[in-house]
Backbone as JSON Lines, residues from 0, in Angstrom:
{"i":0,"aa":"M","n":[17.39,-30.2,56.53],"ca":[17.46,-28.95,55.83],"c":[16.58,-28.93,54.58]}
{"i":1,"aa":"E","n":[16.4,-30.07,54.05],"ca":[15.65,-30.12,52.8],"c":[14.19,-29.77,53.0]}
{"i":2,"aa":"R","n":[13.67,-30.01,54.17],"ca":[12.26,-29.72,54.32],"c":[11.98,-28.23,54.44]}
{"i":3,"aa":"F","n":[12.99,-27.42,54.7],"ca":[12.8,-25.98,54.77],"c":[13.18,-25.27,53.48]}
{"i":4,"aa":"A","n":[13.58,-26.03,52.48],"ca":[13.96,-25.42,51.2],"c":[12.73,-24.83,50.51]}
{"i":5,"aa":"V","n":[12.92,-23.7,49.9],"ca":[11.82,-23.02,49.22],"c":[11.64,-23.66,47.85]}
{"i":6,"aa":"K","n":[10.43,-24.09,47.63],"ca":[10.13,-24.71,46.35],"c":[9.57,-23.64,45.41]}
{"i":7,"aa":"S","n":[9.97,-23.74,44.16],"ca":[9.46,-22.76,43.19],"c":[8.04,-23.13,42.79]}
{"i":8,"aa":"A","n":[7.31,-22.13,42.36],"ca":[5.93,-22.35,41.92],"c":[5.94,-23.2,40.66]}
{"i":9,"aa":"P","n":[4.89,-23.99,40.45],"ca":[4.85,-24.81,39.24],"c":[4.89,-23.92,38.01]}
{"i":10,"aa":"S","n":[5.59,-24.38,37.02],"ca":[5.78,-23.54,35.83],"c":[4.5,-23.47,35.02]}
{"i":11,"aa":"R","n":[4.23,-22.3,34.49],"ca":[3.05,-22.08,33.67],"c":[3.49,-21.64,32.28]}
{"i":12,"aa":"N","n":[4.42,-22.35,31.75],"ca":[4.94,-22.02,30.42],"c":[4.12,-22.64,29.31]}
{"i":13,"aa":"R","n":[3.06,-23.3,29.67],"ca":[2.23,-23.91,28.64],"c":[1.6,-22.83,27.79]}
{"i":14,"aa":"S","n":[1.84,-22.9,26.54],"ca":[1.26,-21.93,25.62],"c":[-0.14,-22.36,25.23]}
{"i":15,"aa":"K","n":[-0.96,-21.39,24.9],"ca":[-2.32,-21.71,24.49],"c":[-2.45,-21.7,22.98]}
{"i":16,"aa":"T","n":[-1.36,-21.91,22.3],"ca":[-1.4,-21.95,20.84],"c":[-1.56,-23.39,20.37]}
{"i":17,"aa":"A","n":[-2.29,-23.54,19.31],"ca":[-2.49,-24.86,18.72],"c":[-1.28,-25.14,17.83]}
{"i":18,"aa":"L","n":[-0.49,-26.1,18.21],"ca":[0.78,-26.33,17.53],"c":[0.64,-27.02,16.18]}
{"i":19,"aa":"Y","n":[-0.35,-27.85,16.03],"ca":[-0.42,-28.67,14.82],"c":[-1.61,-28.29,13.92]}
{"i":20,"aa":"V","n":[-1.98,-27.03,13.93],"ca":[-3.09,-26.57,13.09],"c":[-2.5,-25.89,11.86]}
{"i":21,"aa":"T","n":[-2.98,-26.27,10.71],"ca":[-2.51,-25.68,9.46],"c":[-3.51,-24.62,8.98]}
{"i":22,"aa":"P","n":[-3.08,-23.74,8.09],"ca":[-4.03,-22.77,7.52],"c":[-5.21,-23.45,6.83]}
{"i":23,"aa":"Q","n":[-4.97,-24.59,6.21],"ca":[-6.05,-25.31,5.52],"c":[-7.08,-25.81,6.53]}
{"i":24,"aa":"D","n":[-6.64,-26.19,7.73],"ca":[-7.58,-26.61,8.77],"c":[-8.5,-25.46,9.16]}
{"i":25,"aa":"R","n":[-7.93,-24.26,9.25],"ca":[-8.74,-23.09,9.6],"c":[-9.72,-22.74,8.47]}
{"i":26,"aa":"V","n":[-9.33,-22.95,7.23],"ca":[-10.22,-22.68,6.11],"c":[-11.42,-23.61,6.18]}
{"i":27,"aa":"T","n":[-11.19,-24.89,6.45],"ca":[-12.31,-25.83,6.56],"c":[-13.18,-25.5,7.77]}
{"i":28,"aa":"E","n":[-12.58,-24.96,8.81],"ca":[-13.32,-24.63,10.03],"c":[-14.2,-23.39,9.83]}
{"i":29,"aa":"F","n":[-13.68,-22.37,9.14],"ca":[-14.4,-21.1,9.0],"c":[-15.1,-20.94,7.66]}
{"i":30,"aa":"G","n":[-14.91,-21.81,6.73],"ca":[-15.62,-21.76,5.46],"c":[-15.08,-20.72,4.5]}
{"i":31,"aa":"S","n":[-15.99,-20.06,3.77],"ca":[-15.59,-19.17,2.68],"c":[-15.08,-17.82,3.17]}
{"i":32,"aa":"E","n":[-15.11,-17.58,4.46],"ca":[-14.57,-16.33,5.01],"c":[-13.07,-16.22,4.79]}
{"i":33,"aa":"L","n":[-12.39,-17.36,4.77],"ca":[-10.93,-17.39,4.7],"c":[-10.48,-18.23,3.52]}
{"i":34,"aa":"H","n":[-9.26,-17.98,3.08],"ca":[-8.63,-18.85,2.08],"c":[-7.14,-18.97,2.39]}
{"i":35,"aa":"E","n":[-6.54,-20.03,1.88],"ca":[-5.15,-20.35,2.16],"c":[-4.38,-20.32,0.87]}
{"i":36,"aa":"D","n":[-3.16,-19.75,0.91],"ca":[-2.29,-19.77,-0.25],"c":[-0.85,-19.69,0.24]}
{"i":37,"aa":"G","n":[-0.04,-20.64,-0.19],"ca":[1.37,-20.64,0.15],"c":[1.64,-20.78,1.64]}
{"i":38,"aa":"G","n":[0.79,-21.49,2.35],"ca":[1.01,-21.7,3.78],"c":[0.58,-20.52,4.63]}
{"i":39,"aa":"K","n":[-0.11,-19.55,4.06],"ca":[-0.59,-18.39,4.8],"c":[-2.11,-18.37,4.76]}
{"i":40,"aa":"L","n":[-2.7,-17.83,5.8],"ca":[-4.15,-17.74,5.91],"c":[-4.57,-16.3,5.62]}
{"i":41,"aa":"F","n":[-5.49,-16.13,4.68],"ca":[-5.96,-14.81,4.27],"c":[-7.44,-14.66,4.57]}
{"i":42,"aa":"C","n":[-7.84,-13.46,4.95],"ca":[-9.26,-13.12,5.02],"c":[-9.69,-12.77,3.6]}
{"i":43,"aa":"T","n":[-10.7,-13.42,3.08],"ca":[-11.09,-13.26,1.68],"c":[-11.6,-11.85,1.39]}
{"i":44,"aa":"S","n":[-12.39,-11.28,2.27],"ca":[-12.95,-9.97,1.98],"c":[-12.0,-8.83,2.3]}
{"i":45,"aa":"C","n":[-11.13,-9.0,3.29],"ca":[-10.22,-7.92,3.69],"c":[-8.86,-7.99,3.0]}
{"i":46,"aa":"N","n":[-8.49,-9.15,2.5],"ca":[-7.17,-9.38,1.9],"c":[-6.04,-9.06,2.86]}
{"i":47,"aa":"V","n":[-6.15,-9.58,4.08],"ca":[-5.08,-9.44,5.07],"c":[-4.67,-10.83,5.52]}
{"i":48,"aa":"V","n":[-3.42,-10.95,5.95],"ca":[-2.9,-12.22,6.45],"c":[-3.29,-12.35,7.92]}
{"i":49,"aa":"L","n":[-3.79,-13.51,8.28],"ca":[-4.2,-13.77,9.66],"c":[-3.31,-14.84,10.27]}
{"i":50,"aa":"N","n":[-3.2,-14.79,11.59],"ca":[-2.44,-15.79,12.33],"c":[-3.3,-17.05,12.45]}
{"i":51,"aa":"H","n":[-2.91,-18.11,11.76],"ca":[-3.73,-19.32,11.76],"c":[-3.56,-20.15,13.03]}
{"i":52,"aa":"V","n":[-2.56,-19.85,13.84],"ca":[-2.29,-20.65,15.03],"c":[-3.29,-20.33,16.13]}
{"i":53,"aa":"R","n":[-3.63,-19.06,16.29],"ca":[-4.54,-18.66,17.36],"c":[-5.95,-18.45,16.81]}
{"i":54,"aa":"K","n":[-6.86,-19.27,17.27],"ca":[-8.25,-19.18,16.83],"c":[-8.88,-17.88,17.31]}
{"i":55,"aa":"S","n":[-8.47,-17.41,18.47],"ca":[-9.03,-16.18,19.02],"c":[-8.69,-14.97,18.14]}
{"i":56,"aa":"A","n":[-7.51,-14.97,17.54],"ca":[-7.14,-13.86,16.65],"c":[-8.04,-13.85,15.42]}
{"i":57,"aa":"I","n":[-8.38,-15.01,14.91],"ca":[-9.27,-15.11,13.75],"c":[-10.68,-14.65,14.14]}
{"i":58,"aa":"N","n":[-11.17,-15.12,15.3],"ca":[-12.5,-14.71,15.77],"c":[-12.57,-13.21,16.0]}
{"i":59,"aa":"D","n":[-11.51,-12.63,16.59],"ca":[-11.48,-11.19,16.82],"c":[-11.53,-10.43,15.5]}
{"i":60,"aa":"H","n":[-10.8,-10.91,14.51],"ca":[-10.82,-10.24,13.21],"c":[-12.2,-10.32,12.57]}
{"i":61,"aa":"L","n":[-12.83,-11.49,12.64],"ca":[-14.13,-11.67,12.01],"c":[-15.23,-10.84,12.7]}
{"i":62,"aa":"K","n":[-15.04,-10.49,13.98],"ca":[-16.01,-9.69,14.71],"c":[-15.71,-8.19,14.62]}
{"i":63,"aa":"S","n":[-14.58,-7.82,14.06],"ca":[-14.18,-6.41,14.04],"c":[-15.05,-5.59,13.1]}
{"i":64,"aa":"K","n":[-15.11,-4.28,13.36],"ca":[-15.91,-3.37,12.55],"c":[-15.34,-3.26,11.14]}
{"i":65,"aa":"T","n":[-14.03,-3.24,11.03],"ca":[-13.42,-3.11,9.7],"c":[-13.73,-4.32,8.84]}
{"i":66,"aa":"H","n":[-13.74,-5.49,9.44],"ca":[-14.05,-6.7,8.68],"c":[-15.5,-6.67,8.18]}
{"i":67,"aa":"T","n":[-16.43,-6.31,9.06],"ca":[-17.83,-6.3,8.64],"c":[-18.06,-5.25,7.56]}
{"i":68,"aa":"K","n":[-17.38,-4.11,7.66],"ca":[-17.5,-3.07,6.64],"c":[-16.92,-3.54,5.31]}
{"i":69,"aa":"R","n":[-15.74,-4.12,5.36],"ca":[-15.12,-4.62,4.13],"c":[-15.88,-5.79,3.53]}
{"i":70,"aa":"K","n":[-16.47,-6.61,4.38],"ca":[-17.25,-7.74,3.89],"c":[-18.48,-7.25,3.13]}
{"i":71,"aa":"A","n":[-19.14,-6.21,3.65],"ca":[-20.3,-5.64,2.96],"c":[-19.88,-5.05,1.61]}
{"i":72,"aa":"E","n":[-18.74,-4.33,1.57],"ca":[-18.24,-3.77,0.31],"c":[-17.88,-4.89,-0.66]}
{"i":73,"aa":"F","n":[-17.29,-5.93,-0.13],"ca":[-16.85,-7.06,-0.95],"c":[-18.04,-7.76,-1.6]}
{"i":74,"aa":"E","n":[-19.13,-7.92,-0.84],"ca":[-20.31,-8.59,-1.38],"c":[-21.04,-7.7,-2.39]}
{"i":75,"aa":"E","n":[-20.93,-6.38,-2.24],"ca":[-21.53,-5.47,-3.22],"c":[-20.83,-5.55,-4.57]}
{"i":76,"aa":"Q","n":[-19.52,-5.68,-4.53],"ca":[-18.74,-5.65,-5.76],"c":[-18.95,-6.88,-6.61]}
{"i":77,"aa":"N","n":[-19.28,-8.0,-6.02],"ca":[-19.45,-9.28,-6.73],"c":[-18.2,-9.7,-7.47]}
{"i":78,"aa":"V","n":[-17.07,-9.2,-7.06],"ca":[-15.8,-9.58,-7.68],"c":[-15.05,-10.41,-6.65]}
{"i":79,"aa":"R","n":[-14.68,-11.59,-7.03],"ca":[-13.99,-12.5,-6.11],"c":[-12.48,-12.46,-6.35]}
{"i":80,"aa":"K","n":[-11.82,-11.46,-5.82],"ca":[-10.36,-11.37,-5.93],"c":[-9.76,-11.92,-4.66]}
{"i":81,"aa":"K","n":[-8.88,-12.87,-4.81],"ca":[-8.2,-13.43,-3.66],"c":[-6.74,-13.06,-3.73]}
{"i":82,"aa":"Q","n":[-6.22,-12.62,-2.6],"ca":[-4.82,-12.26,-2.54],"c":[-3.98,-13.53,-2.59]}
{"i":83,"aa":"R","n":[-2.84,-13.43,-3.29],"ca":[-1.96,-14.59,-3.45],"c":[-0.58,-14.26,-2.93]}
{"i":84,"aa":"T","n":[0.16,-15.28,-2.61],"ca":[1.53,-15.06,-2.2],"c":[2.4,-14.84,-3.42]}
{"i":85,"aa":"L","n":[3.58,-14.34,-3.2],"ca":[4.49,-14.03,-4.29],"c":[4.92,-15.29,-5.02]}
{"i":86,"aa":"T","n":[5.16,-16.38,-4.3],"ca":[5.6,-17.61,-4.96],"c":[4.52,-18.16,-5.87]}
{"i":87,"aa":"A","n":[3.26,-18.07,-5.46],"ca":[2.17,-18.55,-6.31],"c":[2.04,-17.68,-7.56]}
{"i":88,"aa":"S","n":[2.24,-16.39,-7.4],"ca":[2.17,-15.49,-8.56],"c":[3.3,-15.77,-9.54]}
{"i":89,"aa":"L","n":[4.48,-16.04,-9.01],"ca":[5.61,-16.3,-9.9],"c":[5.46,-17.62,-10.63]}
{"i":90,"aa":"Q","n":[4.81,-18.6,-10.02],"ca":[4.58,-19.86,-10.7],"c":[3.62,-19.69,-11.86]}
{"i":91,"aa":"C","n":[2.65,-18.8,-11.73],"ca":[1.72,-18.53,-12.83],"c":[2.42,-17.83,-13.97]}
{"i":92,"aa":"N","n":[3.38,-16.97,-13.65],"ca":[4.1,-16.24,-14.68],"c":[5.03,-17.14,-15.47]}
{"i":93,"aa":"S","n":[5.39,-18.28,-14.94],"ca":[6.33,-19.15,-15.64],"c":[5.74,-19.67,-16.95]}
{"i":94,"aa":"A","n":[4.42,-19.87,-17.01],"ca":[3.79,-20.32,-18.25],"c":[3.9,-19.24,-19.32]}
{"i":95,"aa":"A","n":[3.69,-18.0,-18.92],"ca":[3.83,-16.89,-19.88],"c":[5.28,-16.73,-20.32]}
{"i":96,"aa":"Q","n":[6.21,-16.97,-19.42],"ca":[7.63,-16.85,-19.77],"c":[8.03,-17.93,-20.77]}
{"i":97,"aa":"T","n":[7.53,-19.14,-20.62],"ca":[7.88,-20.2,-21.57],"c":[7.25,-19.91,-22.93]}
{"i":98,"aa":"E","n":[6.04,-19.36,-22.93],"ca":[5.4,-18.99,-24.19],"c":[6.18,-17.88,-24.89]}
{"i":99,"aa":"K","n":[6.65,-16.91,-24.13],"ca":[7.44,-15.82,-24.68],"c":[8.72,-16.36,-25.3]}
{"i":100,"aa":"S","n":[9.38,-17.27,-24.61],"ca":[10.61,-17.86,-25.11],"c":[10.37,-18.62,-26.41]}
{"i":101,"aa":"S","n":[9.26,-19.35,-26.49],"ca":[8.97,-20.11,-27.71],"c":[8.66,-19.19,-28.88]}
{"i":102,"aa":"V","n":[7.99,-18.05,-28.62],"ca":[7.7,-17.09,-29.68],"c":[9.01,-16.52,-30.23]}
{"i":103,"aa":"I","n":[9.93,-16.19,-29.34],"ca":[11.21,-15.62,-29.77],"c":[12.01,-16.65,-30.56]}
{"i":104,"aa":"Q","n":[12.05,-17.89,-30.08],"ca":[12.8,-18.93,-30.79],"c":[12.19,-19.2,-32.17]}
{"i":105,"aa":"D","n":[10.87,-19.21,-32.26],"ca":[10.22,-19.41,-33.55],"c":[10.51,-18.25,-34.5]}
{"i":106,"aa":"F","n":[10.57,-17.04,-33.97],"ca":[10.88,-15.87,-34.79],"c":[12.29,-15.97,-35.35]}
{"i":107,"aa":"V","n":[13.24,-16.35,-34.51],"ca":[14.63,-16.49,-34.96],"c":[14.74,-17.6,-36.0]}
{"i":108,"aa":"K","n":[14.06,-18.71,-35.77],"ca":[14.08,-19.83,-36.72],"c":[13.49,-19.4,-38.07]}
{"i":109,"aa":"M","n":[12.39,-18.65,-38.03],"ca":[11.77,-18.16,-39.26],"c":[12.72,-17.25,-40.02]}
{"i":110,"aa":"C","n":[13.39,-16.35,-39.31],"ca":[14.34,-15.44,-39.97],"c":[15.49,-16.21,-40.59]}
{"i":111,"aa":"L","n":[15.99,-17.22,-39.89],"ca":[17.11,-18.0,-40.43],"c":[16.69,-18.79,-41.66]}
{"i":112,"aa":"E","n":[15.52,-19.41,-41.62],"ca":[15.06,-20.23,-42.75],"c":[14.72,-19.38,-43.97]}
{"i":113,"aa":"A","n":[14.27,-18.15,-43.75],"ca":[13.88,-17.28,-44.87],"c":[15.03,-16.36,-45.29]}
{"i":114,"aa":"N","n":[16.21,-16.55,-44.71],"ca":[17.38,-15.71,-45.0],"c":[17.09,-14.23,-44.76]}
{"i":115,"aa":"I","n":[16.39,-13.93,-43.69],"ca":[16.12,-12.55,-43.3],"c":[17.13,-12.17,-42.22]}
{"i":116,"aa":"P","n":[17.9,-11.11,-42.45],"ca":[18.87,-10.69,-41.41],"c":[18.14,-10.29,-40.13]}
{"i":117,"aa":"L","n":[18.74,-10.64,-39.0],"ca":[18.11,-10.34,-37.72],"c":[18.03,-8.83,-37.46]}
{"i":118,"aa":"E","n":[18.85,-8.04,-38.16],"ca":[18.8,-6.58,-38.0],"c":[17.47,-6.02,-38.47]}
{"i":119,"aa":"K","n":[16.76,-6.73,-39.35],"ca":[15.46,-6.26,-39.84],"c":[14.44,-6.2,-38.7]}
{"i":120,"aa":"A","n":[14.67,-6.96,-37.64],"ca":[13.76,-6.93,-36.49],"c":[13.82,-5.6,-35.76]}
{"i":121,"aa":"D","n":[14.89,-4.81,-35.98],"ca":[15.03,-3.52,-35.32],"c":[14.28,-2.4,-36.04]}
{"i":122,"aa":"H","n":[13.84,-2.63,-37.25],"ca":[13.17,-1.59,-38.03],"c":[11.84,-1.22,-37.35]}
{"i":123,"aa":"P","n":[11.52,0.09,-37.26],"ca":[10.3,0.51,-36.56],"c":[9.0,-0.09,-37.12]}
{"i":124,"aa":"S","n":[8.92,-0.25,-38.45],"ca":[7.69,-0.81,-39.0],"c":[7.55,-2.29,-38.66]}
{"i":125,"aa":"V","n":[8.65,-3.02,-38.59],"ca":[8.61,-4.44,-38.18],"c":[8.18,-4.53,-36.72]}
{"i":126,"aa":"R","n":[8.73,-3.65,-35.88],"ca":[8.37,-3.62,-34.46],"c":[6.87,-3.34,-34.3]}
{"i":127,"aa":"A","n":[6.37,-2.36,-35.06],"ca":[4.94,-2.01,-34.96],"c":[4.07,-3.19,-35.41]}
{"i":128,"aa":"F","n":[4.47,-3.87,-36.49],"ca":[3.71,-5.02,-36.98],"c":[3.7,-6.14,-35.94]}
{"i":129,"aa":"L","n":[4.87,-6.44,-35.36],"ca":[4.95,-7.52,-34.38],"c":[4.1,-7.22,-33.15]}
{"i":130,"aa":"S","n":[4.17,-6.0,-32.65],"ca":[3.41,-5.68,-31.44],"c":[1.91,-5.64,-31.71]}
{"i":131,"aa":"R","n":[1.49,-5.29,-32.93],"ca":[0.07,-5.17,-33.23],"c":[-0.57,-6.51,-33.58]}
{"i":132,"aa":"Y","n":[0.1,-7.35,-34.37],"ca":[-0.55,-8.53,-34.93],"c":[-0.05,-9.88,-34.39]}
{"i":133,"aa":"V","n":[1.06,-9.9,-33.69],"ca":[1.61,-11.17,-33.19],"c":[1.45,-11.2,-31.69]}
{"i":134,"aa":"K","n":[0.86,-12.31,-31.19],"ca":[0.71,-12.47,-29.75],"c":[2.11,-12.57,-29.14]}
{"i":135,"aa":"N","n":[2.38,-11.76,-28.14],"ca":[3.7,-11.63,-27.51],"c":[4.75,-11.14,-28.49]}
{"i":136,"aa":"G","n":[4.34,-10.51,-29.56],"ca":[5.29,-10.0,-30.54],"c":[6.09,-8.82,-30.04]}
{"i":137,"aa":"S","n":[5.53,-8.07,-29.12],"ca":[6.27,-6.93,-28.57],"c":[7.37,-7.37,-27.62]}
{"i":138,"aa":"S","n":[7.39,-8.64,-27.25],"ca":[8.42,-9.14,-26.34],"c":[9.67,-9.61,-27.09]}
{"i":139,"aa":"I","n":[9.65,-9.55,-28.41],"ca":[10.82,-9.97,-29.18],"c":[11.91,-8.91,-29.01]}
{"i":140,"aa":"P","n":[13.08,-9.3,-28.54],"ca":[14.14,-8.32,-28.26],"c":[14.81,-7.8,-29.53]}
{"i":141,"aa":"K","n":[15.72,-6.87,-29.36],"ca":[16.48,-6.29,-30.47],"c":[17.42,-7.34,-31.05]}
{"i":142,"aa":"S","n":[17.94,-7.05,-32.24],"ca":[18.74,-8.03,-32.98],"c":[20.0,-8.46,-32.23]}
{"i":143,"aa":"E","n":[20.61,-7.54,-31.5],"ca":[21.84,-7.89,-30.78],"c":[21.57,-8.98,-29.74]}
{"i":144,"aa":"Q","n":[20.49,-8.84,-28.99],"ca":[20.15,-9.85,-28.0],"c":[19.68,-11.14,-28.67]}
{"i":145,"aa":"L","n":[19.01,-11.03,-29.83],"ca":[18.6,-12.24,-30.55],"c":[19.82,-13.05,-30.95]}
{"i":146,"aa":"R","n":[20.86,-12.36,-31.42],"ca":[22.09,-13.06,-31.83],"c":[22.78,-13.71,-30.64]}
{"i":147,"aa":"K","n":[22.88,-12.97,-29.53],"ca":[23.63,-13.47,-28.37],"c":[22.89,-14.59,-27.63]}
{"i":148,"aa":"A","n":[21.6,-14.41,-27.43],"ca":[20.88,-15.34,-26.55],"c":[20.14,-16.45,-27.28]}
{"i":149,"aa":"Y","n":[19.56,-16.15,-28.45],"ca":[18.66,-17.12,-29.07],"c":[19.24,-17.8,-30.31]}
{"i":150,"aa":"L","n":[20.19,-17.17,-30.97],"ca":[20.77,-17.78,-32.16],"c":[21.57,-19.04,-31.84]}
{"i":151,"aa":"P","n":[22.36,-19.06,-30.77],"ca":[23.07,-20.32,-30.44],"c":[22.12,-21.48,-30.17]}
{"i":152,"aa":"D","n":[20.98,-21.22,-29.52],"ca":[20.0,-22.29,-29.25],"c":[19.47,-22.86,-30.56]}
{"i":153,"aa":"G","n":[19.1,-21.99,-31.48],"ca":[18.58,-22.44,-32.77],"c":[19.63,-23.19,-33.56]}
{"i":154,"aa":"Y","n":[20.88,-22.73,-33.49],"ca":[21.98,-23.39,-34.19],"c":[22.2,-24.79,-33.64]}
{"i":155,"aa":"D","n":[22.21,-24.91,-32.32],"ca":[22.41,-26.22,-31.69],"c":[21.26,-27.17,-32.02]}
{"i":156,"aa":"N","n":[20.03,-26.67,-32.0],"ca":[18.88,-27.51,-32.31],"c":[18.93,-28.0,-33.76]}
{"i":157,"aa":"E","n":[19.3,-27.13,-34.69],"ca":[19.4,-27.52,-36.1],"c":[20.52,-28.53,-36.31]}
{"i":158,"aa":"N","n":[21.64,-28.36,-35.63],"ca":[22.74,-29.34,-35.72],"c":[22.31,-30.7,-35.23]}
{"i":159,"aa":"Q","n":[21.56,-30.74,-34.14],"ca":[21.08,-32.02,-33.62],"c":[20.12,-32.68,-34.61]}
{"i":160,"aa":"L","n":[19.26,-31.89,-35.25],"ca":[18.34,-32.45,-36.24],"c":[19.09,-33.01,-37.44]}
{"i":161,"aa":"I","n":[20.1,-32.29,-37.9],"ca":[20.9,-32.75,-39.04],"c":[21.64,-34.03,-38.7]}
{"i":162,"aa":"N","n":[22.23,-34.08,-37.51],"ca":[22.97,-35.26,-37.08],"c":[22.07,-36.48,-36.94]}
{"i":163,"aa":"T","n":[20.84,-36.3,-36.47],"ca":[19.93,-37.43,-36.33],"c":[19.42,-37.91,-37.7]}
{"i":164,"aa":"E","n":[19.3,-36.99,-38.66],"ca":[18.85,-37.38,-40.0],"c":[19.94,-38.15,-40.76]}
{"i":165,"aa":"D","n":[21.21,-37.82,-40.49],"ca":[22.33,-38.49,-41.17],"c":[22.49,-39.94,-40.73]}
{"i":166,"aa":"R","n":[22.03,-40.27,-39.56],"ca":[22.24,-41.63,-39.03],"c":[21.32,-42.61,-39.6]}
C-alpha cells in the first residue's frame, strides 16, 4: 500500500531574504546613497526608511523616478540633512537637558547665597533679563517650582559640603 501513497510536492518555503544582513552592511554596499541610524536604513536624498533585508527593494527604490528627482533636488540644495530615529534625537537632547538643569541649580544657589528671595525670579523684568542675557535663562521656572524641585537638591548638597568640612 505504501507504494501507491501520494507524496506531497517538495516544500518551497525557502525565503529569498538575506537573514543576516544588517543596515550597516547595506550602507557599505551602496555607499553614500544610504545611511543607517538606530538599526534602520534610510535613503539619504529621499529621507525614507528602506527594507534592508531585501536587496531588490533597495535597487528598485534607487532606480525609481521619485528617487532620481529627489536626488537631483538634494544635490542642488547642497544641504546634507540626514533623517534620524527618535531615540537618536532624544539622546542628543539629553546634553541640553543636563545643561538646563545645571543653569537652574546655579541660579537657585546664587539666590540662596545672595539672600535673594526666589519670588524675585517671577518679576517680569527679571524674566526679561534672564531670557535676553543668560544662556538657557528663559528655561528657569517660576519660584514655586524652584522651591519644590530645586531647593531640596541645593539644600542637600550644601549639607553634604558642611558635613565634609567638619570632619
